[in-house]
RODO-2510 file (C-alpha; in nm, 4 decimals, decimal comma):
residues 283
     n   res          X          Y          Z
     1     x    25,4959   -17,4422     4,7083
     2     x    25,1740   -17,2602     4,7897
     3     x    25,1688   -16,8828     4,8129
     4     x    25,2357   -16,7185     5,1465
     5     x    24,8668   -16,6454     5,2052
     6     x    24,7571   -17,0084     5,1684
     7     x    24,9210   -17,2677     5,3955
     8     x    25,2365   -17,4235     5,5697
     9     x    25,4744   -17,3739     5,8712
    10     x    25,7438   -17,1548     6,0423
    11     x    25,9662   -17,0325     6,3307
    12     x    26,1055   -16,6948     6,4759
    13     x    26,3176   -16,4140     6,6517
    14     x    26,4071   -16,0496     6,6978
    15     x    26,4098   -15,6939     6,8084
    16     x    26,4814   -15,3987     6,5767
    17     x    26,5287   -15,0307     6,5702
    18     x    26,7009   -14,7604     6,3709
    19     x    26,5898   -14,5388     6,0954
    20     x    26,3415   -14,5191     5,8100
    21     x    26,1213   -14,7377     5,5904
    22     x    25,9876   -14,7985     5,2188
    23     x    25,8420   -14,6747     4,8812
    24     x    25,6698   -14,7969     4,5517
    25     x    25,6994   -14,7576     4,1798
    26     x    25,7564   -14,3902     4,2453
    27     x    26,1046   -14,4863     4,3675
    28     x    26,2740   -14,4197     4,7007
    29     x    26,2430   -14,0810     4,8609
    30     x    26,3633   -13,9045     5,1660
    31     x    26,0408   -13,7804     5,3168
    32     x    25,9478   -13,8468     5,6778
    33     x    25,6530   -14,0729     5,7637
    34     x    25,3310   -13,9164     5,6441
    35     x    25,1267   -14,0699     5,9236
    36     x    25,2205   -14,0313     6,2872
    37     x    25,0543   -14,1278     6,6105
    38     x    25,3345   -14,0571     6,8541
    39     x    25,6710   -13,9302     6,7238
    40     x    25,9792   -14,1301     6,8178
    41     x    26,1148   -14,0059     7,1470
    42     x    26,4677   -13,8938     7,2077
    43     x    26,4745   -14,0743     7,5403
    44     x    26,7681   -14,3093     7,5654
    45     x    26,6159   -14,5584     7,8087
    46     x    26,2819   -14,6996     7,9117
    47     x    26,1692   -14,8161     8,2532
    48     x    26,3413   -15,1515     8,2080
    49     x    26,6836   -15,0045     8,1402
    50     x    26,7000   -15,0958     7,7719
    51     x    26,8635   -14,8119     7,5813
    52     x    26,8871   -14,7960     7,2016
    53     x    27,2484   -14,9119     7,1920
    54     x    27,1716   -15,2172     7,4044
    55     x    26,8665   -15,3005     7,1932
    56     x    27,0711   -15,2675     6,8742
    57     x    27,3438   -15,4938     7,0097
    58     x    27,0879   -15,7573     7,1081
    59     x    26,9282   -15,7410     6,7648
    60     x    27,2613   -15,7711     6,5834
    61     x    27,3362   -16,0997     6,7618
    62     x    27,0182   -16,2553     6,6208
    63     x    27,0033   -16,1088     6,2692
    64     x    26,8391   -16,3453     6,0235
    65     x    26,7256   -16,5922     6,2923
    66     x    26,3600   -16,6938     6,3266
    67     x    26,1959   -16,7961     6,6520
    68     x    25,8663   -16,7816     6,8396
    69     x    25,7453   -16,4270     6,9008
    70     x    25,6978   -16,3385     7,2656
    71     x    25,3658   -16,1835     7,3762
    72     x    25,4962   -15,8250     7,3858
    73     x    25,3130   -15,4981     7,3216
    74     x    25,4715   -15,4688     6,9772
    75     x    25,3905   -15,8271     6,8805
    76     x    25,0392   -15,7798     7,0175
    77     x    24,9655   -15,5421     6,7284
    78     x    24,9983   -15,8391     6,4918
    79     x    24,7229   -16,0941     6,4449
    80     x    24,6105   -16,3922     6,2414
    81     x    24,3381   -16,3581     5,9773
    82     x    24,0590   -16,6177     5,9846
    83     x    23,7350   -16,6760     5,7980
    84     x    23,4285   -16,6013     6,0153
    85     x    23,5817   -16,6747     6,3574
    86     x    23,8897   -16,8062     6,5358
    87     x    23,7705   -17,1671     6,5336
    88     x    23,8982   -17,2508     6,1864
    89     x    24,2342   -17,2240     6,0138
    90     x    24,4170   -16,8938     5,9860
    91     x    24,5582   -16,8194     5,6425
    92     x    24,7143   -16,4712     5,6588
    93     x    24,8522   -16,2065     5,8940
    94     x    24,7590   -15,8408     5,9544
    95     x    24,8563   -15,5637     6,1983
    96     x    24,7162   -15,2441     6,3430
    97     x    24,8324   -14,9233     6,1749
    98     x    24,7745   -14,5706     6,3020
    99     x    24,4685   -14,3881     6,1660
   100     x    24,2380   -14,1034     6,2624
   101     x    23,9521   -14,3513     6,2949
   102     x    24,1603   -14,5743     6,5244
   103     x    24,0222   -14,8745     6,3354
   104     x    24,2681   -14,9701     6,0600
   105     x    24,4791   -15,2782     5,9865
   106     x    24,7235   -15,3418     5,7020
   107     x    24,7830   -15,6731     5,5227
   108     x    24,8611   -15,8092     5,1759
   109     x    24,6007   -15,7475     4,9070
   110     x    24,6079   -16,1127     4,7991
   111     x    24,4871   -16,2062     5,1483
   112     x    24,1624   -16,0144     5,1194
   113     x    24,0903   -15,9593     4,7501
   114     x    24,0873   -16,2032     4,4565
   115     x    24,1022   -16,0080     4,1268
   116     x    23,8730   -16,2678     3,9651
   117     x    23,6187   -16,3001     4,2467
   118     x    23,6467   -15,9703     4,4325
   119     x    23,6715   -15,9112     4,8044
   120     x    23,6878   -16,2078     5,0401
   121     x    23,3962   -16,1834     5,2843
   122     x    23,3530   -16,2869     5,6466
   123     x    23,7140   -16,2277     5,7475
   124     x    23,8210   -16,1524     6,1041
   125     x    24,1423   -16,0183     6,2572
   126     x    24,2586   -16,1878     6,5785
   127     x    24,5478   -15,9908     6,7352
   128     x    24,7750   -16,1745     6,9762
   129     x    24,6270   -16,5134     6,8852
   130     x    24,8049   -16,8053     7,0572
   131     x    24,7026   -17,1687     7,0431
   132     x    24,3302   -17,0975     7,0334
   133     x    24,3349   -16,8073     7,2790
   134     x    24,2064   -16,4681     7,1605
   135     x    24,3394   -16,2348     7,4339
   136     x    24,2603   -15,9144     7,2459
   137     x    23,9305   -16,0140     7,0892
   138     x    23,8056   -16,0979     6,7408
   139     x    23,7639   -15,8011     6,5035
   140     x    23,5564   -15,8450     6,1841
   141     x    23,6814   -15,6689     5,8699
   142     x    23,4168   -15,4204     5,7583
   143     x    23,5697   -15,2432     5,4580
   144     x    23,8724   -15,3302     5,2467
   145     x    24,0690   -15,0925     5,0230
   146     x    24,3056   -15,2154     4,7507
   147     x    24,4721   -15,0384     4,4587
   148     x    24,2970   -15,0615     4,1203
   149     x    24,6147   -15,2210     3,9859
   150     x    24,5573   -15,5104     4,2214
   151     x    24,1808   -15,5469     4,1765
   152     x    24,2096   -15,5251     3,7951
   153     x    24,5125   -15,7457     3,7259
   154     x    24,6885   -15,8490     4,0489
   155     x    24,9751   -15,6018     4,0084
   156     x    25,2433   -15,7314     4,2510
   157     x    25,3732   -15,3784     4,3008
   158     x    25,0578   -15,2925     4,4986
   159     x    24,9974   -15,6150     4,6904
   160     x    24,8886   -15,4112     4,9932
   161     x    24,5465   -15,3661     5,1522
   162     x    24,4023   -15,1567     5,4321
   163     x    24,0949   -15,2778     5,6169
   164     x    23,8654   -15,1076     5,8657
   165     x    23,7711   -15,3383     6,1514
   166     x    23,4494   -15,3290     6,3519
   167     x    23,4522   -15,1750     6,6990
   168     x    23,4105   -15,4136     6,9907
   169     x    23,2407   -15,3203     7,3203
   170     x    23,2346   -14,9579     7,2115
   171     x    23,6107   -14,9411     7,1516
   172     x    23,8179   -14,9242     6,8343
   173     x    24,1103   -15,1619     6,7892
   174     x    24,3729   -14,8878     6,8206
   175     x    24,2196   -14,7728     7,1500
   176     x    24,2678   -15,1234     7,2843
   177     x    24,6083   -15,2112     7,1398
   178     x    24,7797   -14,8993     7,0093
   179     x    24,9235   -14,8959     6,6569
   180     x    25,2383   -14,8779     6,4500
   181     x    25,2879   -14,5780     6,2242
   182     x    25,2839   -14,6044     5,8450
   183     x    25,6142   -14,5310     5,6699
   184     x    25,6394   -14,4457     5,2988
   185     x    25,9216   -14,3338     5,0684
   186     x    26,1873   -14,4515     5,3082
   187     x    26,4366   -14,6269     5,0812
   188     x    26,5394   -14,9890     5,0353
   189     x    26,7956   -15,0742     5,3026
   190     x    26,6236   -15,0800     5,6400
   191     x    26,6595   -15,2773     5,9649
   192     x    26,3190   -15,4376     6,0233
   193     x    26,1430   -15,6910     6,2395
   194     x    25,8955   -15,9213     6,0619
   195     x    25,6303   -16,0959     6,2730
   196     x    25,3615   -16,3265     6,1400
   197     x    25,1528   -16,6418     6,1719
   198     x    25,2414   -16,9553     5,9727
   199     x    24,9229   -17,1489     5,8927
   200     x    25,0622   -17,4642     6,0502
   201     x    25,1389   -17,3012     6,3853
   202     x    24,9267   -17,1671     6,6681
   203     x    25,1853   -16,9062     6,7661
   204     x    25,3524   -16,6225     6,5747
   205     x    25,7142   -16,6165     6,4645
   206     x    25,9499   -16,3224     6,4346
   207     x    26,2834   -16,2407     6,2713
   208     x    26,4992   -15,9305     6,2276
   209     x    26,7231   -15,8441     5,9351
   210     x    26,8079   -15,5622     5,6965
   211     x    26,6013   -15,5285     5,3819
   212     x    26,7493   -15,5015     5,0338
   213     x    26,6212   -15,3955     4,6930
   214     x    26,4690   -15,6725     4,4854
   215     x    26,3646   -15,4220     4,2181
   216     x    26,2639   -15,0528     4,2111
   217     x    25,9158   -15,1622     4,3235
   218     x    25,9973   -15,4535     4,5577
   219     x    26,1811   -15,5101     4,8860
   220     x    26,3435   -15,8355     4,9952
   221     x    26,4400   -15,9840     5,3318
   222     x    26,6140   -16,3089     5,4211
   223     x    26,4568   -16,4795     5,7224
   224     x    26,4059   -16,8574     5,7430
   225     x    26,0814   -17,0525     5,7720
   226     x    25,8283   -16,7890     5,6629
   227     x    25,5797   -17,0253     5,5037
   228     x    25,2111   -17,0066     5,4095
   229     x    25,0015   -16,7907     5,6419
   230     x    25,2696   -16,5252     5,6872
   231     x    25,1432   -16,3119     5,3976
   232     x    25,0590   -15,9684     5,5337
   233     x    25,3179   -15,9878     5,8128
   234     x    25,4335   -15,6309     5,8910
   235     x    25,7929   -15,5168     5,8389
   236     x    25,8550   -15,2828     6,1334
   237     x    26,1437   -15,0394     6,1728
   238     x    26,2158   -14,7433     6,4051
   239     x    26,1218   -14,9321     6,7210
   240     x    26,0672   -14,6822     7,0038
   241     x    26,1283   -14,8313     7,3509
   242     x    25,9141   -14,5610     7,5116
   243     x    25,5975   -14,6270     7,3081
   244     x    25,6876   -14,9895     7,2263
   245     x    25,5730   -14,9336     6,8679
   246     x    25,7432   -14,8726     6,5363
   247     x    25,6839   -14,7898     6,1704
   248     x    25,5458   -15,0355     5,9144
   249     x    25,7393   -15,0104     5,5882
   250     x    25,6240   -15,3301     5,4190
   251     x    25,4127   -15,6445     5,4448
   252     x    25,4951   -15,9906     5,3125
   253     x    25,3474   -16,0004     4,9635
   254     x    25,4306   -15,8519     4,6253
   255     x    25,6724   -16,0559     4,4151
   256     x    25,5569   -16,4213     4,4035
   257     x    25,2848   -16,3168     4,6541
   258     x    25,5574   -16,2952     4,9176
   259     x    25,8061   -16,5528     4,7899
   260     x    25,8302   -16,9114     4,6683
   261     x    26,1044   -16,9911     4,9193
   262     x    26,0275   -16,9914     5,2931
   263     x    26,3697   -16,8358     5,3591
   264     x    26,3286   -16,5229     5,1435
   265     x    26,0309   -16,2890     5,1583
   266     x    25,9242   -15,9867     4,9550
   267     x    25,7098   -15,6768     4,9947
   268     x    25,5680   -15,4231     4,7551
   269     x    25,7669   -15,1033     4,8008
   270     x    25,5731   -14,8573     5,0188
   271     x    25,5712   -14,5321     4,8232
   272     x    25,3277   -14,2853     4,6711
   273     x    25,0764   -14,5480     4,5614
   274     x    25,0607   -14,6958     4,9125
   275     x    25,0214   -14,3465     5,0562
   276     x    24,7317   -14,2822     4,8143
   277     x    24,5788   -14,6151     4,9129
   278     x    24,6025   -14,5245     5,2814
   279     x    24,4415   -14,1869     5,2081
   280     x    24,1530   -14,3591     5,0299
   281     x    24,1048   -14,6029     5,3162
   282     x    24,0965   -14,3286     5,5778
   283     x    23,9316   -14,0529     5,3743
***
């Protein structure tokens, strides 16, 4: 099987909430998210009458099921990664993450940086892509930040990258779409929603389940049909119905560059090294 960042198909489902999210080789910790855009609200309902208990019950009925992702605000933060423009094949997934510059996306390092050849050039992020439509524009990647462990020897424990995208029509990507928060040192067992773009499909898929520990430096999730192209797909927890955003605590990547089986995916553990990487990217 090819790696997650280089080809194949998939399907989807979900809706997730609850508490907390990820770490790295530093091991799990109990600190709160180090990056915040809008803190989770205490409000029990949103304008559509969905309270947290009802959302949790709906999610529990579909745990571990994959289906097509609906065009929601939360899913709209996720996009396919193409070379040059949206006319070719997409090979990875990325998503908007909160930053002071309002211009940052997170993905897997193996999507954007080959340790032998260096950074992949001419990449673009296409949020909300569906069957050739680019409803939220095409955003070129300007600068990419990866850990030295990845650039030097493809360390799977830091298969994470942050990329600054170019402003469009005078606006930054976060001004247009909003952003999920970054979560680090959040532990191993977390309810998350994973949304991404299989290379063989023109629409994203989504699935919710609870993560487990693959190793002290890797997370694991069981969701079917996450094939090539889904590398970089965000693992989102702490869904807030009021802001319709959450906290990213992982991306498909890491062990086996995301997994050799389409039914089990991995992520480098978001901990101190990911926090340092974020600080470098935004500093």
